[in-house]
C-alpha positions in Angstrom: 30.5 -109.7 -36.5 33.4 -110.6 -34.2 36.9 -109.2 -34.5 38.1 -112.5 -35.9 35.4 -112.6 -38.5 35.9 -108.9 -39.3 39.6 -109.2 -40.2 38.6 -111.2 -43.3 36.2 -108.5 -44.4 38.6 -106.4 -46.4 36.2 -105.4 -49.1 36.9 -106.0 -52.7 38.7 -108.9 -54.3 40.3 -109.1 -57.7 39.5 -112.7 -58.7 40.5 -114.1 -62.1 41.1 -117.4 -63.9 44.3 -117.0 -65.9 44.6 -120.4 -67.6 47.8 -122.6 -67.6 50.8 -120.8 -66.3 54.4 -122.2 -65.8 55.0 -122.6 -62.1 58.0 -120.3 -61.9 56.1 -117.5 -63.7 53.2 -117.8 -61.3 55.5 -117.8 -58.3 57.1 -114.6 -59.5 53.6 -113.2 -60.0 52.6 -114.0 -56.5 55.7 -112.3 -55.0 55.2 -109.2 -57.1 51.5 -109.0 -56.2 52.2 -109.4 -52.5 54.5 -106.3 -52.6 51.8 -104.4 -54.5 49.1 -105.3 -52.1 51.3 -104.4 -49.1 52.0 -101.0 -50.7 48.3 -100.3 -51.4 48.9 -100.5 -55.2 46.7 -103.5 -55.8 43.5 -105.0 -54.5 43.6 -108.3 -52.6 43.7 -111.0 -55.3 42.7 -114.6 -55.9 44.5 -116.2 -58.8 42.9 -119.3 -60.2 44.9 -121.3 -62.7 46.5 -124.5 -63.8 50.2 -125.5 -64.1 52.1 -127.7 -66.5 53.3 -130.9 -64.7 55.3 -129.8 -61.7 56.5 -131.1 -58.3 56.9 -128.6 -55.6 58.7 -129.2 -52.3 57.8 -127.0 -49.4 59.7 -126.1 -46.2 59.1 -129.5 -44.7 60.7 -131.1 -47.7 61.9 -134.7 -47.7 63.8 -135.3 -51.0 63.3 -139.0 -50.7 59.6 -138.5 -51.2 60.4 -137.7 -54.9 60.5 -141.2 -56.4 61.7 -140.3 -59.9 65.3 -139.6 -60.9 66.3 -136.7 -63.2 66.1 -138.9 -66.4 62.5 -140.0 -65.5 61.5 -136.4 -64.7 62.9 -135.2 -68.1 61.2 -138.0 -70.0 57.8 -137.0 -68.4 58.5 -133.3 -68.8 58.0 -132.6 -65.1 59.6 -129.6 -63.5 60.7 -129.5 -59.8 60.7 -126.5 -57.6 61.9 -126.0 -53.9 59.6 -123.3 -52.6 58.7 -121.2 -49.6 55.3 -122.6 -48.6 54.7 -125.0 -45.7 54.4 -128.7 -46.3 56.2 -131.5 -48.1 56.0 -132.5 -51.8 53.0 -132.3 -54.0 52.0 -132.4 -57.6 50.5 -129.7 -59.9 49.4 -130.4 -63.4 46.7 -130.0 -66.0 43.3 -130.9 -64.7 43.9 -129.5 -61.3 42.5 -126.1 -60.1 45.2 -124.2 -58.3 44.2 -121.2 -56.2 46.5 -118.5 -54.8 44.7 -116.2 -52.4 46.8 -113.1 -51.8 45.0 -111.6 -48.9 45.8 -109.1 -46.2 45.2 -110.5 -42.7 45.0 -107.7 -40.1 47.0 -108.3 -36.9 43.9 -107.5 -34.9 42.2 -110.8 -34.0 44.5 -112.6 -36.4 44.3 -116.4 -36.3 46.6 -118.0 -38.9 45.2 -121.5 -38.1 41.7 -120.2 -38.8 42.8 -119.0 -42.2 44.0 -122.5 -43.1 40.7 -124.0 -41.9 38.7 -121.4 -43.9 40.5 -122.4 -47.1 39.6 -126.0 -46.4 36.0 -125.1 -45.7 35.6 -123.4 -49.1 36.4 -126.7 -50.8 34.4 -128.8 -48.4 31.3 -126.6 -48.9 31.7 -126.7 -52.7 32.0 -130.5 -52.7 29.0 -130.7 -50.4 27.0 -128.8 -53.0 27.7 -131.7 -55.3 26.6 -134.3 -52.8 30.2 -135.2 -51.9 30.8 -135.6 -48.2 34.3 -134.2 -47.6 36.1 -133.2 -44.5 39.4 -133.0 -42.7 41.8 -135.6 -41.2 43.4 -135.1 -37.8 47.1 -134.2 -38.1 46.9 -133.5 -41.8 46.0 -130.4 -43.8 43.9 -130.5 -47.0 40.5 -131.8 -47.9 39.7 -135.5 -47.8 36.9 -137.8 -49.1 37.2 -140.8 -46.9 40.8 -141.9 -47.0 41.6 -140.1 -50.2 42.9 -136.5 -50.5 41.1 -134.4 -53.1 42.8 -131.1 -52.3 46.2 -130.2 -50.9 46.9 -126.9 -49.1 50.2 -125.2 -48.5 50.5 -121.5 -47.5 52.9 -118.8 -46.6 52.3 -115.7 -44.4 54.3 -112.8 -45.6 54.9 -110.1 -43.0 53.5 -106.8 -44.2 56.0 -104.0 -44.3 53.7 -101.0 -44.4 51.0 -102.1 -41.8 50.5 -104.6 -39.1 49.6 -108.1 -40.2 50.4 -110.5 -43.0 49.7 -111.1 -46.6 49.0 -114.7 -47.7 50.5 -116.5 -50.7 50.4 -120.0 -52.1 47.2 -121.8 -51.4 45.2 -124.8 -52.6 45.4 -127.4 -55.4 42.0 -129.1 -56.1 42.0 -132.3 -58.2 39.4 -132.2 -60.9 40.4 -134.4 -63.9 39.9 -138.2 -63.8 43.1 -140.1 -63.6 45.2 -137.3 -62.2 46.2 -139.5 -59.2 48.1 -141.9 -61.4 49.4 -139.3 -63.8 51.3 -137.2 -61.4 51.0 -138.4 -57.8 52.4 -141.8 -58.7 55.9 -140.3 -58.9 55.9 -139.0 -55.3 54.8 -139.8 -51.8 52.2 -137.0 -51.7 52.8 -134.7 -48.7 54.8 -137.5 -47.2 51.6 -139.5 -46.6 52.0 -143.2 -47.6 49.0 -144.8 -46.0 46.2 -142.8 -47.8 45.4 -142.2 -51.5 44.5 -139.4 -53.8 41.3 -138.8 -55.8 39.6 -136.2 -58.0 36.2 -134.6 -58.5 35.6 -136.4 -61.8 36.7 -139.7 -60.5 34.2 -139.4 -57.6 31.3 -138.3 -59.7 31.9 -139.8 -63.1 31.5 -136.3 -64.6 33.7 -134.4 -67.0 33.8 -131.1 -65.2 36.5 -128.8 -66.6 38.9 -126.8 -64.5 37.4 -123.5 -65.8 33.9 -124.7 -64.8 35.2 -125.7 -61.3 36.8 -122.2 -60.9 33.5 -120.5 -61.8 31.6 -122.7 -59.3 34.1 -122.5 -56.5 34.5 -118.7 -56.5 31.1 -117.8 -54.8 32.0 -120.2 -52.0 35.3 -118.4 -51.5 33.7 -115.0 -51.6 31.1 -116.1 -49.0 33.6 -117.7 -46.7 36.0 -114.8 -46.6 33.3 -112.0 -47.0 34.6 -110.3 -50.2 33.0 -108.8 -53.2 34.6 -109.0 -56.6 36.2 -105.9 -58.2 34.7 -107.1 -61.5 31.4 -108.9 -61.7 32.0 -110.0 -65.3 33.4 -113.2 -66.6 36.0 -114.9 -64.4 38.2 -115.8 -67.4 40.4 -112.9 -68.5 40.8 -112.5 -72.2 
């Protein structure tokens, strides 16, 4: 195993699906967990969840890419957050699997670009297991099926205080439910990209896969890509 490969092999991962969580609550949870991981008080963690309808604007934000005014946002019950990940505006909502990997990346052999590509590869491999040919687009992050984006990725690297390296936060949003493109993405210019569309797993396959089922299926691909074992081999959903 090379040094670059080895810096992912941190051992055990606390992976859990926690249902639908308001965006602000999940953001606070991430920040608290990052501090705990940094201090050695918590295992590295993968949070899998859904959000109520929410628009988030990252550090490359362009407010004009939000196409709804305050009255329309209120009528649709959509929250808006300006946050500390990279990227522009995106949508989170029911029917979308959101993943927040909170991982320690050692400074030795660290390649932040490779981490981003590895996250994309997890989703590409999972989709490939369902016969969906997905990939990347030059100049854009995320996972694409043809000219339609199925997963957005926006991440943050938090400098560790107690050791050399970084702890990741934020992550990916994978569209599962049919119709999610028109439900939420119609009110924005997703990631500032006007010339391409948005799709979902169920739109592509005609299936009715649930977000919980997608989380169960995706987890082994994540563990394999990043070389972790789970701290708990029981059910992914936490009661």
